[in-house]
C-alpha positions as CSV (number, residue, x, y, z in Angstrom):
1,X,0.1,0.0,0.4
2,X,1.1,3.4,-0.9
3,X,2.0,5.2,2.1
4,X,2.3,9.5,2.9
5,X,6.6,8.4,2.2
6,X,5.9,8.2,-1.1
7,X,3.6,10.8,-2.1
8,X,7.0,12.9,-0.2
9,X,9.7,11.1,-2.9
10,X,7.7,11.5,-5.6
11,X,7.4,15.6,-5.2
12,X,10.4,15.9,-3.5
13,X,11.6,13.7,-6.8
14,X,9.8,16.6,-9.0
15,X,11.1,19.8,-8.0
16,X,14.9,18.5,-8.8
17,X,13.5,17.4,-12.2
18,X,12.1,21.1,-12.2
19,X,14.5,22.6,-11.0
20,X,16.9,21.3,-14.2
21,X,14.2,21.4,-16.5
22,X,13.3,24.9,-16.2
23,X,16.9,25.7,-16.8
24,X,17.0,23.9,-19.8
25,X,14.1,25.5,-21.7
26,X,14.4,29.0,-20.7
27,X,18.6,28.6,-22.1
28,X,17.7,27.1,-25.0
29,X,14.7,28.9,-26.1
30,X,17.1,32.4,-25.3
31,X,19.5,31.2,-27.4
32,X,17.0,29.1,-30.4
33,X,15.2,32.4,-30.3
34,X,11.7,30.1,-29.4
35,X,9.2,31.8,-27.2
36,X,7.3,28.7,-26.9
37,X,9.9,26.8,-25.5
38,X,11.2,30.1,-23.0
39,X,6.9,29.5,-21.9
40,X,7.5,25.8,-21.0
41,X,10.3,27.5,-18.6
42,X,8.6,29.8,-17.2
43,X,5.9,26.6,-16.4
44,X,8.2,24.5,-15.2
45,X,9.3,27.1,-13.1
46,X,5.6,27.5,-11.4
47,X,6.1,23.6,-11.2
48,X,9.2,24.1,-8.9
49,X,7.0,26.7,-7.2
50,X,3.7,24.0,-6.8
51,X,5.4,20.6,-6.1
52,X,7.2,22.9,-3.1
53,X,3.8,23.9,-2.0
54,X,2.3,20.4,-2.2
55,X,5.2,18.5,-0.7
56,X,4.5,20.9,2.3
57,X,1.6,20.1,2.6
58,X,1.4,16.6,2.6
59,X,4.3,16.5,5.7
60,X,1.3,18.9,6.8
61,X,-1.5,16.7,6.2
62,X,0.5,13.5,7.9
63,X,1.1,14.9,11.4
64,X,-1.7,13.7,13.9
65,X,-4.6,16.3,15.7
66,X,-3.2,17.9,18.6
67,X,-4.3,21.0,20.6
68,X,-4.8,23.4,18.4
69,X,-5.6,21.0,15.8
70,X,-8.5,18.3,16.8
71,X,-9.5,17.9,14.0
72,X,-6.3,16.8,12.2
73,X,-4.4,19.0,9.7
74,X,-5.9,17.3,6.6
75,X,-7.0,20.6,5.3
76,X,-3.9,21.6,3.7
77,X,-3.9,18.7,1.6
78,X,-6.8,19.8,-0.1
79,X,-6.0,23.7,0.2
80,X,-2.6,23.2,-1.8
81,X,-4.5,21.2,-4.4
82,X,-6.5,25.1,-4.8
83,X,-3.1,26.5,-5.3
84,X,-1.6,24.2,-7.9
85,X,-4.5,24.5,-9.2
86,X,-4.7,28.2,-9.3
87,X,-1.1,28.4,-10.1
88,X,-2.0,26.4,-13.5
89,X,-4.8,29.1,-14.6
90,X,-2.2,32.2,-13.9
91,X,0.4,30.1,-15.9
92,X,-1.7,29.6,-18.5
93,X,-2.6,33.6,-18.4
94,X,1.1,34.5,-18.3
95,X,2.2,32.2,-21.3
96,X,-1.0,34.2,-23.5
97,X,0.6,37.2,-23.0
98,X,3.5,36.7,-23.8
99,X,2.5,34.9,-26.7
100,X,0.6,37.1,-27.9
101,X,2.8,39.2,-27.2
102,X,5.9,37.5,-29.4
103,X,3.2,37.0,-32.4
104,X,3.3,41.3,-32.8
105,X,6.5,41.5,-32.4
106,X,9.2,39.9,-35.4
107,X,12.2,38.0,-34.2
108,X,14.0,34.9,-36.1
109,X,13.1,31.6,-37.0
110,X,13.4,28.8,-34.3
111,X,17.3,26.9,-33.9
112,X,16.7,23.0,-35.1
113,X,17.9,21.7,-31.4
114,X,15.5,23.4,-30.1
115,X,13.9,20.2,-31.1
116,X,15.6,17.7,-29.5
117,X,15.6,19.7,-26.5
118,X,11.9,19.5,-26.5
119,X,11.6,15.4,-27.0
120,X,13.7,15.2,-24.3
121,X,11.1,17.1,-22.2
122,X,8.0,15.3,-23.4
123,X,9.1,12.1,-22.0
124,X,10.6,13.6,-19.1
125,X,7.5,15.2,-18.3
126,X,4.8,12.7,-19.3
127,X,6.5,9.5,-17.9
128,X,6.8,12.2,-14.3
129,X,2.9,13.2,-14.3
130,X,1.9,8.8,-15.1
131,X,4.1,8.1,-12.0
132,X,3.0,11.2,-9.5
133,X,-0.9,11.0,-11.1
134,X,-0.4,7.0,-10.0
135,X,0.9,7.9,-6.2
136,X,-2.0,10.6,-6.1
137,X,-4.9,8.3,-7.1
138,X,-3.2,5.1,-4.6
139,X,-3.4,7.9,-2.1
140,X,-6.6,9.8,-3.7
141,X,-4.3,13.0,-2.8
142,X,-6.2,16.3,-4.1
143,X,-2.9,17.6,-3.8
144,X,-0.6,15.2,-5.9
145,X,-3.5,14.8,-9.4
146,X,-3.2,18.6,-9.0
147,X,0.7,18.8,-9.8
148,X,0.7,15.6,-11.7
149,X,-1.5,17.6,-14.5
150,X,0.3,20.0,-13.6
151,X,3.4,17.7,-15.2
152,X,1.1,16.8,-18.3
153,X,0.4,19.8,-19.0
154,X,3.9,20.9,-19.0
155,X,4.2,18.0,-21.9
156,X,1.2,19.5,-23.7
157,X,2.8,23.2,-24.3
158,X,6.0,21.1,-25.5
159,X,4.7,19.4,-28.3
160,X,2.5,22.1,-29.1
161,X,6.4,24.1,-29.3
162,X,7.4,21.1,-31.1
163,X,5.1,21.8,-33.7
164,X,5.1,25.1,-33.6
165,X,8.8,25.0,-34.2
166,X,8.4,22.5,-36.8
167,X,6.4,24.4,-39.0
168,X,9.1,27.8,-39.0
169,X,11.7,25.3,-40.0
170,X,9.7,23.2,-42.8
171,X,7.6,26.8,-44.1
172,X,10.9,29.2,-44.0
173,X,10.6,33.1,-44.1
174,X,7.2,34.2,-43.0
175,X,6.6,31.8,-40.2
176,X,8.5,32.6,-37.5
177,X,5.4,33.6,-35.6
178,X,3.8,29.5,-35.5
179,X,6.0,28.5,-32.8
180,X,4.0,31.2,-31.0
181,X,0.9,30.3,-32.0
182,X,1.4,27.2,-30.6
183,X,2.6,28.4,-27.5
184,X,-0.7,30.4,-27.5
185,X,-3.1,27.2,-27.4
186,X,-1.2,25.0,-25.5
187,X,-2.4,28.3,-22.6
188,X,-6.5,27.3,-23.2
189,X,-5.6,23.4,-22.4
190,X,-3.6,24.5,-19.6
191,X,-6.5,26.6,-18.7
192,X,-8.8,23.8,-18.6
193,X,-6.8,21.6,-16.6
194,X,-6.0,24.0,-13.8
195,X,-10.4,25.3,-13.9
196,X,-11.1,21.2,-13.7
197,X,-9.0,20.1,-10.7
198,X,-10.0,23.8,-8.8
199,X,-13.5,22.3,-8.4
200,X,-12.8,19.6,-6.5
201,X,-10.1,20.5,-4.0
202,X,-12.5,23.4,-3.4
203,X,-15.4,21.2,-2.2
204,X,-12.6,19.5,0.0
205,X,-12.4,22.2,1.7
206,X,-16.3,23.1,2.1
207,X,-17.0,19.3,3.3
208,X,-18.6,18.6,0.1
209,X,-19.5,15.1,0.6
210,X,-18.0,12.3,-1.0
211,X,-19.2,9.9,-4.0
212,X,-22.4,8.0,-3.0
213,X,-20.7,4.7,-3.7
214,X,-18.7,5.5,-0.8
215,X,-21.7,5.9,1.3
216,X,-23.1,3.1,0.1
217,X,-20.1,1.1,1.1
218,X,-19.9,3.2,4.8
219,X,-23.3,2.1,5.5
220,X,-22.9,-1.9,4.2
221,X,-19.9,-2.3,6.8
222,X,-21.9,-0.8,9.1
223,X,-24.4,-2.5,8.7
224,X,-22.5,-6.4,8.5
225,X,-21.9,-5.6,12.3
226,X,-23.6,-8.2,15.0
227,X,-26.8,-6.5,16.6
228,X,-27.4,-3.2,14.3
229,X,-30.7,-3.7,12.9
230,X,-30.7,-0.2,10.3
231,X,-28.3,2.6,9.8
232,X,-30.5,6.4,9.6
233,X,-27.9,9.1,9.1
234,X,-24.2,8.9,7.6
235,X,-22.6,11.7,6.7
236,X,-18.9,11.7,5.6
237,X,-16.0,14.5,4.2
238,X,-12.6,14.3,3.4
239,X,-10.1,15.4,4.7
240,X,-6.4,14.9,4.0
241,X,-5.3,11.6,2.6
242,X,-8.5,10.1,4.2
243,X,-12.2,10.1,5.8
244,X,-14.4,10.9,8.7
245,X,-17.7,10.5,8.8
246,X,-20.5,11.0,11.2
247,X,-23.3,7.4,11.4
248,X,-26.5,7.0,13.2
249,X,-26.6,3.4,13.9
250,X,-29.6,1.9,14.8
251,X,-30.0,-1.1,17.5
252,X,-32.2,-3.0,19.6
253,X,-34.2,-0.4,22.2
254,X,-34.1,-3.6,25.2
255,X,-30.1,-4.2,24.7
256,X,-28.2,-2.3,27.8
257,X,-26.2,0.8,27.7
258,X,-23.0,-1.5,27.6
259,X,-24.4,-3.6,24.8
260,X,-25.0,-0.5,23.2
261,X,-21.3,0.3,24.1
262,X,-20.1,-2.1,22.6
263,X,-21.6,-2.5,19.1
264,X,-20.6,1.2,18.9
265,X,-17.1,0.0,19.1
266,X,-17.6,-2.6,16.9
267,X,-18.5,-0.5,14.3
268,X,-15.6,2.4,14.9
269,X,-13.6,-0.8,14.6
270,X,-15.1,-2.7,11.5
271,X,-15.3,1.0,9.6
272,X,-11.7,2.3,10.5
273,X,-10.0,-0.8,9.6
274,X,-11.2,-1.1,6.4
275,X,-10.0,-0.4,3.1
276,X,-11.8,3.1,2.8
277,X,-9.3,5.0,4.6
278,X,-11.6,6.3,7.4
279,X,-9.4,8.5,9.9
280,X,-12.1,9.3,12.0
281,X,-15.7,7.8,13.3
282,X,-18.5,9.7,15.3
283,X,-20.9,7.4,15.9
284,X,-24.9,7.8,17.4
285,X,-27.0,4.9,19.2
286,X,-30.3,5.0,18.4
287,X,-33.0,3.0,19.7
288,X,-35.4,0.5,17.1
289,X,-38.1,1.7,19.4
290,X,-37.5,5.4,19.9
291,X,-41.0,6.5,18.8
292,X,-42.6,3.7,21.0
293,X,-41.0,5.5,24.3
294,X,-43.4,8.4,26.3
295,X,-42.7,11.4,26.0
296,X,-41.5,13.1,28.8
297,X,-44.5,15.6,30.6
298,X,-43.1,19.1,30.4
299,X,-42.6,20.1,34.1
300,X,-45.7,21.7,36.3
301,X,-47.9,20.0,34.2
302,X,-49.8,17.6,35.8
303,X,-52.4,15.1,33.9
304,X,-55.1,13.9,34.6
305,X,-57.4,10.9,33.2
306,X,-61.1,10.2,33.5
């Protein structure tokens, strides 16, 4: 099973790779007269900061609850996911503005060797995306998945730059701006991915309900415990890399308090020990004959019978 340490490791390696790629892209882009490659380098620089945010959020979210944070530090991971998604949107806007500026400014045809560099970058970023996204899915980490798409967007930008530079080299004079148009086109993909990743991260911050199938799994697990008659309420939210929940369990109203307490413990143990990464359970016991219990008379009221 993948651990938080795996997430920290892949995020740390992404930082080192992005530092190297950002230097290579920007240097090659400036020397080879390709703004598409420079734009690619700018996005890699943004990737460095996003990976640092993700790395830090994973360390914080893994901390146990304390006096000041009795519900743990899981929200740090969700906040990081939202921040990284906004980084994507910001990078797309920045590259778009610079691409338009380059289109309006005459410049030289890109050098042929920029294509060689781009091929190496595309392969590296795609491999990094696949590794990080796999770990993000196994940990159910919004921050890691957002950062993974940051790398996939980088690969897409590089593909667009490769196409644009190829057109500029094949077309000759008059086609110098082809790679700038390619960079502009790549911005729309980056922008879309940023907004697509922002919503689920914000939902986690605002304690949105988990998918219905997850709730049904939890209800099924709790119902399997001996002594449980029904599940009345079940509210589940994601907190960091796990789930926190409130559940109302219906039991026989005639059993002792001690037996009801034991059933509650059995339900909690079953849920926390499952494969659903449940961090904590707040459980309430309800008697099945609750409606048959006569309501208490208000204080001072005398009930008379004929």
